[in-house]
KOLROFI-204273 format. One record per residue (C-alpha): residue in three letters; chain; z, y, x. Coordinates in pm, 1 decimal. Last residue first. Layout:
<sites>
+-----+-------+----------+----------+----------+
: res : chain :        Z :        Y :        X :
+-----+-------+----------+----------+----------+
: Ala :     A :        Z :        Y :        X :
...
+-----+-------+----------+----------+----------+
</sites>
This chain:
<sites>
+-----+-------+----------+----------+----------+
: res : chain :        Z :        Y :        X :
+-----+-------+----------+----------+----------+
: Unk :     A :  -3829.9 :   4298.7 :   1942.8 :
: Unk :     A :  -3640.9 :   4628.5 :   1918.2 :
: Unk :     A :  -3465.3 :   4723.5 :   2240.9 :
: Unk :     A :  -3090.5 :   4649.9 :   2257.5 :
: Unk :     A :  -2894.0 :   4967.5 :   2323.8 :
: Unk :     A :  -2609.5 :   5007.0 :   2572.8 :
: Unk :     A :  -2828.9 :   5075.0 :   2875.3 :
: Unk :     A :  -2621.1 :   5388.2 :   2952.1 :
: Unk :     A :  -2904.9 :   5636.6 :   2895.0 :
: Unk :     A :  -3029.8 :   5429.7 :   2601.1 :
: Unk :     A :  -2689.0 :   5458.8 :   2435.0 :
: Unk :     A :  -2688.9 :   5833.9 :   2490.6 :
: Unk :     A :  -3033.0 :   5869.6 :   2334.0 :
: Unk :     A :  -2917.8 :   5654.4 :   2041.9 :
: Unk :     A :  -2623.1 :   5887.2 :   1984.8 :
: Unk :     A :  -2850.3 :   6192.7 :   1986.3 :
: Unk :     A :  -3073.1 :   6035.7 :   1722.0 :
: Unk :     A :  -2781.6 :   5920.0 :   1507.2 :
: Unk :     A :  -2578.4 :   6241.0 :   1496.7 :
: Unk :     A :  -2240.8 :   6114.1 :   1366.0 :
: Unk :     A :  -2200.5 :   6273.2 :   1024.0 :
: Unk :     A :  -2044.7 :   6615.9 :   1012.5 :
: Unk :     A :  -1717.9 :   6665.0 :    828.0 :
: Unk :     A :  -1701.0 :   7002.7 :    655.3 :
: Unk :     A :  -1400.9 :   7192.4 :    528.6 :
: Unk :     A :  -1491.0 :   7448.2 :    262.9 :
: Unk :     A :  -1135.5 :   7468.4 :    133.5 :
: Unk :     A :  -1149.9 :   7102.8 :     28.8 :
: Unk :     A :  -1481.7 :   6926.8 :     73.2 :
: Unk :     A :  -1812.8 :   6915.6 :    251.6 :
: Unk :     A :  -1946.1 :   6573.9 :    350.8 :
: Unk :     A :  -2197.4 :   6464.2 :    613.7 :
: Unk :     A :  -2305.0 :   6104.6 :    555.7 :
: Unk :     A :  -2137.6 :   5785.6 :    674.8 :
: Unk :     A :  -2361.4 :   5487.2 :    752.5 :
: Unk :     A :  -2352.5 :   5513.4 :   1130.9 :
: Unk :     A :  -1981.7 :   5592.8 :   1143.3 :
: Unk :     A :  -1854.8 :   5313.5 :    916.2 :
: Unk :     A :  -2107.4 :   5080.9 :   1079.1 :
: Unk :     A :  -1955.9 :   5149.2 :   1422.3 :
: Unk :     A :  -1613.1 :   5055.4 :   1287.7 :
: Unk :     A :  -1752.2 :   4733.4 :   1138.9 :
: Unk :     A :  -1913.1 :   4651.3 :   1474.2 :
: Unk :     A :  -1582.6 :   4667.8 :   1662.0 :
: Unk :     A :  -1398.9 :   4470.8 :   1395.0 :
: Unk :     A :  -1666.4 :   4200.5 :   1384.8 :
: Unk :     A :  -1659.1 :   4155.8 :   1762.8 :
: Unk :     A :  -1280.7 :   4136.1 :   1791.4 :
: Unk :     A :  -1242.5 :   3907.2 :   1489.6 :
: Unk :     A :  -1512.1 :   3667.5 :   1613.0 :
: Unk :     A :  -1348.3 :   3653.7 :   1956.4 :
: Unk :     A :  -1015.9 :   3555.9 :   1797.7 :
: Unk :     A :  -1194.8 :   3290.6 :   1592.5 :
: Unk :     A :  -1337.4 :   3142.2 :   1913.6 :
: Unk :     A :   -982.3 :   3139.1 :   2059.4 :
: Unk :     A :   -817.0 :   2965.2 :   1762.1 :
: Unk :     A :   -903.9 :   2599.8 :   1818.7 :
: Unk :     A :   -626.5 :   2536.4 :   2074.9 :
: Unk :     A :   -367.5 :   2659.5 :   1825.9 :
: Unk :     A :   -446.9 :   2381.8 :   1582.8 :
: Unk :     A :   -666.6 :   2420.8 :   1279.8 :
: Unk :     A :   -505.1 :   2322.1 :    952.6 :
: Unk :     A :   -585.7 :   2005.1 :    764.4 :
: Unk :     A :   -624.2 :   2093.9 :    399.9 :
: Unk :     A :   -351.1 :   2129.5 :    139.4 :
: Unk :     A :   -416.3 :   2181.6 :   -229.4 :
: Unk :     A :    -63.5 :   2265.9 :   -334.9 :
: Unk :     A :     99.0 :   2185.3 :   -666.9 :
: Unk :     A :    470.4 :   2248.7 :   -724.0 :
: Unk :     A :    510.8 :   2620.4 :   -655.7 :
: Unk :     A :    162.2 :   2686.8 :   -786.8 :
: Unk :     A :   -202.6 :   2690.4 :   -679.0 :
: Unk :     A :   -156.5 :   2779.6 :   -312.6 :
: Unk :     A :   -512.5 :   2829.8 :   -195.0 :
: Unk :     A :   -611.4 :   2683.5 :    140.9 :
: Unk :     A :   -957.7 :   2785.2 :    256.1 :
: Unk :     A :   -981.0 :   3149.6 :    155.2 :
: Unk :     A :   -793.4 :   3271.8 :    460.7 :
: Unk :     A :   -628.4 :   3612.8 :    488.8 :
: Unk :     A :   -579.1 :   3894.9 :    737.6 :
: Unk :     A :   -441.5 :   4245.2 :    676.8 :
: Unk :     A :   -450.6 :   4472.5 :    982.5 :
: Unk :     A :   -271.0 :   4806.4 :   1001.9 :
: Unk :     A :   -310.1 :   5110.9 :   1227.5 :
: Unk :     A :   -123.2 :   5411.6 :   1090.0 :
: Unk :     A :   -196.0 :   5685.5 :   1342.5 :
: Unk :     A :     48.7 :   5963.1 :   1421.5 :
: Unk :     A :    171.4 :   5826.5 :   1755.6 :
: Unk :     A :   -181.1 :   5746.9 :   1874.1 :
: Unk :     A :   -373.9 :   5421.9 :   1860.4 :
: Unk :     A :   -565.5 :   5498.9 :   2182.0 :
: Unk :     A :   -896.9 :   5452.7 :   1995.1 :
: Unk :     A :  -1212.1 :   5423.1 :   2206.4 :
: Unk :     A :  -1433.8 :   5176.1 :   2019.5 :
: Unk :     A :  -1313.6 :   4885.5 :   2232.8 :
: Unk :     A :   -956.4 :   4963.5 :   2129.5 :
: Unk :     A :  -1036.7 :   4889.8 :   1765.0 :
: Unk :     A :  -1183.9 :   4553.1 :   1860.7 :
: Unk :     A :   -869.0 :   4476.9 :   2057.0 :
: Unk :     A :   -660.2 :   4580.5 :   1755.7 :
: Unk :     A :   -846.4 :   4318.5 :   1553.4 :
: Unk :     A :   -691.2 :   4061.7 :   1786.9 :
: Unk :     A :   -350.9 :   4112.7 :   1621.9 :
: Unk :     A :   -497.1 :   4009.1 :   1287.0 :
: Unk :     A :   -610.6 :   3677.6 :   1434.2 :
: Unk :     A :   -258.3 :   3609.4 :   1559.7 :
: Unk :     A :   -124.2 :   3701.9 :   1218.1 :
: Unk :     A :   -370.2 :   3458.3 :   1063.9 :
: Unk :     A :   -238.2 :   3198.3 :   1306.8 :
: Unk :     A :    111.2 :   3229.6 :   1161.9 :
: Unk :     A :    -12.1 :   3262.7 :    803.8 :
: Unk :     A :   -196.2 :   2932.1 :    816.0 :
: Unk :     A :   -550.8 :   2857.7 :    923.8 :
: Unk :     A :   -825.1 :   2659.6 :    752.0 :
: Unk :     A :  -1125.4 :   2874.8 :    850.7 :
: Unk :     A :  -1287.6 :   3049.3 :    556.0 :
: Unk :     A :  -1204.7 :   3388.1 :    705.4 :
: Unk :     A :  -1118.2 :   3739.9 :    596.2 :
: Unk :     A :   -994.4 :   4030.5 :    808.3 :
: Unk :     A :   -906.5 :   4365.7 :    649.9 :
: Unk :     A :   -864.3 :   4658.8 :    889.4 :
: Unk :     A :   -698.0 :   4980.5 :    774.4 :
: Unk :     A :   -731.7 :   5270.4 :   1015.3 :
: Unk :     A :   -520.2 :   5580.9 :   1047.0 :
: Unk :     A :   -512.1 :   5944.7 :   1148.8 :
: Unk :     A :   -404.1 :   6107.5 :   1472.3 :
: Unk :     A :   -685.4 :   6136.1 :   1726.4 :
: Unk :     A :   -765.2 :   6486.4 :   1603.4 :
: Unk :     A :   -454.0 :   6634.5 :   1763.7 :
: Unk :     A :   -481.0 :   6986.7 :   1624.0 :
: Unk :     A :   -552.2 :   7280.3 :   1858.0 :
: Unk :     A :   -263.3 :   7524.2 :   1892.1 :
: Unk :     A :   -157.1 :   7377.5 :   2225.4 :
: Unk :     A :   -457.0 :   7527.9 :   2408.0 :
: Unk :     A :   -366.9 :   7895.5 :   2430.8 :
: Unk :     A :      2.9 :   7844.9 :   2492.1 :
: Unk :     A :    -74.7 :   7604.1 :   2775.1 :
: Unk :     A :   -274.3 :   7862.1 :   2970.6 :
: Unk :     A :   -645.6 :   7868.5 :   3033.2 :
: Unk :     A :   -739.2 :   7787.5 :   3394.2 :
: Unk :     A :  -1094.7 :   7683.6 :   3313.9 :
: Unk :     A :  -1056.9 :   7321.8 :   3418.1 :
: Unk :     A :   -706.9 :   7285.3 :   3274.5 :
: Unk :     A :   -812.1 :   7431.0 :   2939.6 :
: Unk :     A :  -1111.2 :   7197.3 :   2935.9 :
: Unk :     A :   -874.1 :   6904.0 :   2965.4 :
: Unk :     A :   -645.4 :   7029.5 :   2691.2 :
: Unk :     A :   -932.4 :   7115.5 :   2455.8 :
: Unk :     A :  -1097.6 :   6777.4 :   2514.3 :
: Unk :     A :   -773.3 :   6594.7 :   2440.5 :
: Unk :     A :   -942.1 :   6354.8 :   2193.5 :
: Unk :     A :  -1321.8 :   6370.7 :   2181.6 :
: Unk :     A :  -1624.3 :   6571.8 :   2071.7 :
: Unk :     A :  -1849.2 :   6684.4 :   2355.5 :
: Unk :     A :  -2133.9 :   6458.0 :   2246.6 :
: Unk :     A :  -2141.2 :   6297.3 :   2591.7 :
: Unk :     A :  -1764.4 :   6243.1 :   2584.2 :
: Unk :     A :  -1775.4 :   6091.3 :   2238.5 :
: Unk :     A :  -2065.3 :   5863.3 :   2330.2 :
: Unk :     A :  -1910.9 :   5721.2 :   2646.0 :
: Unk :     A :  -2121.4 :   5400.2 :   2649.0 :
: Unk :     A :  -1920.1 :   5076.4 :   2654.4 :
: Unk :     A :  -2096.3 :   4918.3 :   2359.0 :
: Unk :     A :  -2016.5 :   5236.8 :   2168.5 :
: Unk :     A :  -1725.8 :   5444.5 :   2300.5 :
: Unk :     A :  -1571.5 :   5726.1 :   2099.1 :
: Unk :     A :  -1281.3 :   5898.2 :   2273.8 :
: Unk :     A :   -995.7 :   5901.2 :   2025.5 :
: Unk :     A :   -972.3 :   5952.1 :   1653.6 :
: Unk :     A :   -865.3 :   5804.1 :   1321.5 :
: Unk :     A :   -977.7 :   5772.6 :    959.5 :
: Unk :     A :  -1173.7 :   5448.7 :    935.0 :
: Unk :     A :  -1141.3 :   5215.4 :    635.7 :
: Unk :     A :  -1246.9 :   4878.9 :    775.7 :
: Unk :     A :  -1388.0 :   4551.2 :    644.8 :
: Unk :     A :  -1403.7 :   4235.4 :    855.7 :
: Unk :     A :  -1558.0 :   3893.8 :    797.8 :
: Unk :     A :  -1500.2 :   3571.2 :    990.2 :
: Unk :     A :  -1710.5 :   3266.4 :    911.6 :
: Unk :     A :  -1642.2 :   2910.2 :   1025.4 :
: Unk :     A :  -1912.5 :   2679.4 :   1163.6 :
: Unk :     A :  -1646.7 :   2442.5 :   1297.8 :
: Unk :     A :  -1677.2 :   2502.4 :   1671.4 :
: Unk :     A :  -1973.5 :   2266.5 :   1719.0 :
: Unk :     A :  -2117.8 :   2420.6 :   1403.8 :
: Unk :     A :  -2150.6 :   2754.4 :   1581.0 :
: Unk :     A :  -1906.9 :   3028.1 :   1476.4 :
: Unk :     A :  -2021.8 :   3291.4 :   1229.5 :
: Unk :     A :  -1942.6 :   3662.5 :   1267.6 :
: Unk :     A :  -1912.0 :   3939.8 :   1010.7 :
: Unk :     A :  -1938.7 :   4315.7 :    966.0 :
: Unk :     A :  -1801.0 :   4595.7 :    747.7 :
: Unk :     A :  -1762.6 :   4971.6 :    740.1 :
: Unk :     A :  -1599.6 :   5215.9 :    500.3 :
: Unk :     A :  -1550.6 :   5579.6 :    595.6 :
: Unk :     A :  -1582.1 :   5813.1 :    889.7 :
: Unk :     A :  -1736.2 :   6157.3 :    915.3 :
: Unk :     A :  -1711.5 :   6285.8 :   1270.8 :
: Unk :     A :  -1416.0 :   6392.9 :   1486.9 :
: Unk :     A :  -1363.5 :   6040.2 :   1618.8 :
: Unk :     A :  -1333.7 :   5913.0 :   1261.0 :
: Unk :     A :  -1301.0 :   6103.5 :    934.2 :
: Unk :     A :  -1206.9 :   6010.9 :    576.6 :
: Unk :     A :  -1294.9 :   6169.7 :    242.0 :
: Unk :     A :  -1514.7 :   5907.4 :     74.5 :
: Unk :     A :  -1373.1 :   5616.0 :    274.2 :
: Unk :     A :  -1155.6 :   5477.2 :     -5.9 :
: Unk :     A :  -1469.1 :   5438.7 :   -215.7 :
: Unk :     A :  -1779.6 :   5569.8 :    -39.3 :
: Unk :     A :  -1869.1 :   5789.3 :    255.9 :
: Unk :     A :  -1985.2 :   5506.5 :    481.8 :
: Unk :     A :  -2060.1 :   5158.5 :    353.9 :
: Unk :     A :  -2179.3 :   4980.5 :     39.8 :
: Unk :     A :  -2116.9 :   4609.2 :     71.5 :
: Unk :     A :  -2402.0 :   4362.4 :     23.6 :
: Unk :     A :  -2306.8 :   4074.0 :   -206.3 :
: Unk :     A :  -1996.0 :   3899.1 :   -335.9 :
: Unk :     A :  -1926.6 :   4159.3 :   -604.7 :
: Unk :     A :  -1635.1 :   4385.1 :   -705.1 :
: Unk :     A :  -1740.0 :   4628.6 :   -980.1 :
: Unk :     A :  -1457.0 :   4535.6 :  -1215.4 :
: Unk :     A :  -1192.8 :   4585.0 :   -947.3 :
: Unk :     A :  -1332.5 :   4922.5 :   -839.1 :
: Unk :     A :  -1362.8 :   5042.7 :  -1200.5 :
: Unk :     A :  -1007.0 :   4928.6 :  -1280.2 :
: Unk :     A :   -874.1 :   5128.1 :   -986.5 :
: Unk :     A :  -1076.5 :   5437.8 :  -1076.8 :
: Unk :     A :   -962.6 :   5443.0 :  -1440.4 :
: Unk :     A :   -601.1 :   5363.5 :  -1353.4 :
: Unk :     A :   -557.6 :   5645.9 :  -1106.8 :
: Unk :     A :   -710.5 :   5830.6 :   -813.5 :
: Unk :     A :   -668.2 :   6207.7 :   -844.0 :
: Unk :     A :   -342.4 :   6250.6 :   -658.1 :
: Unk :     A :   -379.3 :   6631.4 :   -668.2 :
: Unk :     A :   -188.7 :   6657.9 :   -341.2 :
: Unk :     A :   -482.3 :   6488.6 :   -165.8 :
: Unk :     A :   -725.4 :   6766.4 :   -250.6 :
: Unk :     A :   -982.5 :   6600.6 :    -25.9 :
: Unk :     A :  -1169.7 :   6692.6 :    290.7 :
: Unk :     A :   -881.4 :   6736.9 :    536.4 :
: Unk :     A :   -638.0 :   6546.0 :    311.1 :
: Unk :     A :   -808.8 :   6207.3 :    353.5 :
: Unk :     A :   -492.8 :   6030.3 :    475.5 :
: Unk :     A :   -535.7 :   5654.3 :    514.2 :
: Unk :     A :   -403.1 :   5393.7 :    278.7 :
: Unk :     A :   -301.5 :   5038.1 :    196.8 :
: Unk :     A :   -208.2 :   4869.6 :   -131.9 :
: Unk :     A :    -83.2 :   4512.7 :   -178.1 :
: Unk :     A :     87.4 :   4475.3 :   -517.4 :
: Unk :     A :    366.6 :   4217.8 :   -506.2 :
: Unk :     A :    400.1 :   4126.2 :   -873.2 :
: Unk :     A :    724.8 :   4021.3 :  -1043.8 :
: Unk :     A :    791.6 :   3925.5 :  -1405.2 :
: Unk :     A :    497.1 :   3695.9 :  -1479.6 :
: Unk :     A :    526.0 :   3520.5 :  -1817.3 :
: Unk :     A :    187.5 :   3627.9 :  -1957.1 :
: Unk :     A :     14.3 :   3578.2 :  -1622.1 :
: Unk :     A :   -218.5 :   3298.2 :  -1730.8 :
: Unk :     A :   -487.4 :   3530.4 :  -1863.9 :
: Unk :     A :   -483.4 :   3852.5 :  -1658.8 :
: Unk :     A :   -297.9 :   4145.9 :  -1817.4 :
: Unk :     A :     -8.1 :   4140.5 :  -1570.7 :
: Unk :     A :   -253.6 :   4165.4 :  -1278.2 :
: Unk :     A :   -435.2 :   4472.8 :  -1408.3 :
: Unk :     A :   -110.9 :   4653.9 :  -1491.1 :
: Unk :     A :     17.3 :   4576.0 :  -1142.3 :
: Unk :     A :   -304.8 :   4714.4 :   -995.2 :
: Unk :     A :   -268.6 :   5033.8 :  -1199.7 :
: Unk :     A :     85.3 :   5088.8 :  -1072.4 :
: Unk :     A :    -24.4 :   5013.5 :   -716.6 :
: Unk :     A :   -299.5 :   5274.2 :   -740.5 :
: Unk :     A :    -53.2 :   5534.9 :   -865.7 :
: Unk :     A :    201.1 :   5449.2 :   -595.1 :
: Unk :     A :    -59.4 :   5453.1 :   -312.5 :
: Unk :     A :   -222.0 :   5778.9 :   -425.8 :
: Unk :     A :    -38.8 :   6002.5 :   -180.7 :
: Unk :     A :   -185.4 :   5827.6 :    122.8 :
: Unk :     A :   -546.2 :   5771.3 :     19.0 :
: Unk :     A :   -697.9 :   5446.3 :   -110.7 :
: Unk :     A :   -740.0 :   5080.2 :    -15.3 :
: Unk :     A :   -666.1 :   4793.2 :   -254.7 :
: Unk :     A :   -612.7 :   4430.4 :   -157.2 :
: Unk :     A :   -637.4 :   4199.1 :   -458.6 :
: Unk :     A :   -308.6 :   4046.6 :   -567.3 :
: Unk :     A :    -99.5 :   3740.2 :   -474.5 :
: Unk :     A :    -97.8 :   3742.9 :    -96.3 :
: Unk :     A :     54.3 :   3474.7 :    125.7 :
: Unk :     A :    275.2 :   3415.6 :    428.4 :
: Unk :     A :    607.1 :   3432.9 :    243.4 :
: Unk :     A :    791.1 :   3683.8 :    462.8 :
: Unk :     A :    480.5 :   3847.7 :    609.5 :
: Unk :     A :    325.1 :   3908.7 :    269.1 :
: Unk :     A :    661.8 :   4010.2 :    126.5 :
: Unk :     A :    701.0 :   4280.5 :    390.8 :
: Unk :     A :    347.9 :   4415.4 :    346.9 :
: Unk :     A :    367.3 :   4507.8 :    -20.7 :
: Unk :     A :    285.0 :   4875.5 :     16.9 :
: Unk :     A :    126.2 :   4973.6 :    346.0 :
: Unk :     A :    232.0 :   5334.8 :    393.8 :
: Unk :     A :    154.5 :   5468.6 :    737.6 :
: Unk :     A :    273.3 :   5556.5 :   1088.1 :
: Unk :     A :    332.8 :   5193.2 :   1183.4 :
: Unk :     A :    115.6 :   5146.1 :   1489.2 :
: Unk :     A :    -59.0 :   4813.1 :   1545.8 :
: Unk :     A :    112.9 :   4649.0 :   1250.1 :
: Unk :     A :     -9.9 :   4298.0 :   1172.6 :
: Unk :     A :     -8.0 :   4167.8 :    816.0 :
: Unk :     A :    -47.0 :   3801.3 :    724.9 :
: Unk :     A :   -219.7 :   3589.0 :    463.9 :
: Unk :     A :   -247.7 :   3245.4 :    306.6 :
: Unk :     A :   -408.0 :   3265.6 :    -38.9 :
: Unk :     A :   -244.1 :   3273.9 :   -382.0 :
: Unk :     A :   -388.7 :   3084.4 :   -675.5 :
: Unk :     A :   -179.6 :   3179.6 :   -980.1 :
: Unk :     A :   -123.4 :   3535.5 :   -864.8 :
: Unk :     A :   -476.6 :   3552.0 :   -730.8 :
: Unk :     A :   -635.7 :   3469.5 :  -1065.7 :
: Unk :     A :   -982.5 :   3347.8 :   -971.1 :
: Unk :     A :  -1293.4 :   3495.1 :   -808.5 :
: Unk :     A :  -1166.5 :   3482.2 :   -451.9 :
: Unk :     A :  -1025.3 :   3698.0 :   -172.2 :
: Unk :     A :  -1073.1 :   4023.0 :   -370.3 :
: Unk :     A :  -1114.6 :   4344.1 :   -169.5 :
: Unk :     A :  -1093.5 :   4667.1 :   -370.1 :
: Unk :     A :  -1186.1 :   5016.0 :   -247.4 :
: Unk :     A :  -1047.0 :   5336.5 :   -396.5 :
: Unk :     A :  -1166.7 :   5695.1 :   -405.8 :
: Unk :     A :  -1160.3 :   6038.8 :   -246.8 :
: Unk :     A :  -1344.5 :   6368.2 :   -218.1 :
: Unk :     A :  -1200.8 :   6615.1 :   -470.3 :
: Unk :     A :  -1215.3 :   6978.7 :   -354.3 :
: Unk :     A :  -1551.8 :   7132.3 :   -435.7 :
: Unk :     A :  -1602.7 :   6997.7 :   -787.6 :
: Unk :     A :  -1546.8 :   6625.7 :   -837.1 :
: Unk :     A :  -1631.6 :   6333.7 :   -613.9 :
: Unk :     A :  -1441.2 :   6011.5 :   -690.3 :
: Unk :     A :  -1591.4 :   5691.0 :   -555.0 :
: Unk :     A :  -1481.1 :   5358.4 :   -704.3 :
: Unk :     A :  -1564.3 :   5068.0 :   -479.2 :
: Unk :     A :  -1584.6 :   4690.2 :   -512.3 :
: Unk :     A :  -1571.1 :   4401.8 :   -264.3 :
: Unk :     A :  -1581.6 :   4027.1 :   -324.4 :
: Unk :     A :  -1478.3 :   3730.2 :   -112.8 :
: Unk :     A :  -1578.4 :   3392.8 :   -257.2 :
: Unk :     A :  -1754.4 :   3260.2 :     51.3 :
: Unk :     A :  -1690.7 :   3467.3 :    362.9 :
: Unk :     A :  -2023.7 :   3647.6 :    401.3 :
: Unk :     A :  -1862.4 :   3909.5 :    174.2 :
: Unk :     A :  -1689.9 :   4056.3 :    480.1 :
: Unk :     A :  -2030.6 :   4179.4 :    588.7 :
: Unk :     A :  -2317.8 :   4093.4 :    821.3 :
: Unk :     A :  -2512.6 :   4003.4 :    507.4 :
: Unk :     A :  -2645.4 :   3667.3 :    629.0 :
: Unk :     A :  -2352.9 :   3609.6 :    865.0 :
: Unk :     A :  -2357.2 :   3751.0 :   1215.4 :
: Unk :     A :  -2425.4 :   3563.4 :   1537.4 :
: Unk :     A :  -2171.9 :   3563.8 :   1822.7 :
: Unk :     A :  -2247.5 :   3733.7 :   2154.3 :
: Unk :     A :  -2097.3 :   4080.8 :   2136.2 :
: Unk :     A :  -2213.3 :   4392.8 :   1957.0 :
: Unk :     A :  -2584.5 :   4461.9 :   1916.4 :
: Unk :     A :  -2648.2 :   4832.7 :   1866.0 :
: Unk :     A :  -3024.7 :   4839.6 :   1807.7 :
: Unk :     A :  -3045.0 :   5089.2 :   1520.4 :
: Unk :     A :  -3042.2 :   4811.7 :   1259.9 :
: Unk :     A :  -2732.7 :   4676.4 :   1432.3 :
: Unk :     A :  -2547.4 :   5005.2 :   1384.7 :
: Unk :     A :  -2635.1 :   5036.9 :   1016.5 :
: Unk :     A :  -2913.6 :   5279.5 :    948.2 :
: Unk :     A :  -2897.3 :   5621.4 :    778.8 :
: Unk :     A :  -3147.2 :   5653.0 :    496.6 :
: Unk :     A :  -3459.5 :   5844.9 :    600.7 :
: Unk :     A :  -3495.1 :   6219.7 :    557.8 :
: Unk :     A :  -3816.3 :   6307.2 :    376.6 :
: Unk :     A :  -3666.3 :   6593.8 :    178.4 :
: Unk :     A :  -3291.6 :   6565.4 :    163.4 :
: Unk :     A :  -3076.2 :   6257.1 :    185.2 :
: Unk :     A :  -2712.5 :   6329.4 :    254.7 :
: Unk :     A :  -2529.2 :   6658.6 :    253.2 :
: Unk :     A :  -2659.8 :   6888.2 :    -15.8 :
: Unk :     A :  -2862.2 :   6651.2 :   -231.1 :
: Unk :     A :  -2588.6 :   6391.0 :   -210.8 :
: Unk :     A :  -2325.3 :   6649.6 :   -299.2 :
: Unk :     A :  -2518.4 :   6765.7 :   -603.3 :
: Unk :     A :  -2569.2 :   6410.9 :   -723.8 :
: Unk :     A :  -2198.8 :   6337.4 :   -684.2 :
: Unk :     A :  -2101.7 :   6653.1 :   -871.8 :
: Unk :     A :  -2326.8 :   6550.5 :  -1160.2 :
: Unk :     A :  -2165.0 :   6207.3 :  -1166.5 :
: Unk :     A :  -1813.9 :   6356.5 :  -1162.0 :
: Unk :     A :  -1905.8 :   6587.6 :  -1449.6 :
: Unk :     A :  -2046.6 :   6298.8 :  -1651.4 :
: Unk :     A :  -1736.6 :   6088.4 :  -1594.1 :
: Unk :     A :  -1504.6 :   6373.3 :  -1693.5 :
: Unk :     A :  -1709.4 :   6450.0 :  -2002.8 :
: Unk :     A :  -1698.9 :   6083.7 :  -2104.4 :
: Unk :     A :  -1323.8 :   6065.5 :  -2044.6 :
+-----+-------+----------+----------+----------+
</sites>
């Protein structure tokens, strides 16, 4: 195990030197740091899902040799034993081409009882097995005989040896143990290590919004694992089109130049992929209104230019930290928000989702992986030029 850990660490250093920070290159900014101000609502202190009190995030990044580029990301709604103190939750399916383990029980009972783990497609069973082991070993769970592990995925097979199923108990436990309620590492990390978005390197992104006190002062945080495509739009600017990297480009160019159908149909549909969106809030809402909030995350996804294609698994998991269910007989109930109070929370979800996706792109670094495949990071300087051209950038004060 020690040799394996050392080798993975050495491989990580080599990859960073090759594809990330070299020479005097500056760290890649988050979208807001670069002047991309999304929406009208203010962010939380960290502009992250961890602005929701009690929520913690941990990653385990697995980079080994030339072919392994994957990992696992853990989102914990609170610091306690989730099986004993469940939280209200809901799952919304935008497009169901994916493997979201545990979703049916969440929607049936309206609550989650384990941390939310994100990984790659073929590792869902192995990650779930490790998560169940983790939950059964927690103090207070000695008599537990059923655990609904909640594990979501996107397919990182372009950069990663996905058939090797390299994520297991060691990586899952590391992600859970490392979970903290502080700044969240973004980009090519954890479950986002080998993912792509809009033809560029994707990954993990996060953002938050805070409602004014007159509307309750509630916080909404979003974390995304981006691995999908489309026609990238940032604050309404056609970035993907300007960069010449977008869904159906080969088909459209084939029409313009008179190339035949047989010549263009061989190109892969790069818009297929997946996105997992996790929405957290401290607002006192039940599972029904959490599902309504989750549905609004798809509007934030659409703003970035995703058509949510046939082969994309687009899932949203939403939960509230405000109303824990402590046991079957003892419930700490708080007054729930009515339907008429939900619209500001819907806006917060849309804005935070959109910005989280941008952060996943801005923070991601270029990665080389399986079979020499290379995912280029979104070119920041060129992107900012495009945003200035379309008045989509907020000048620095």
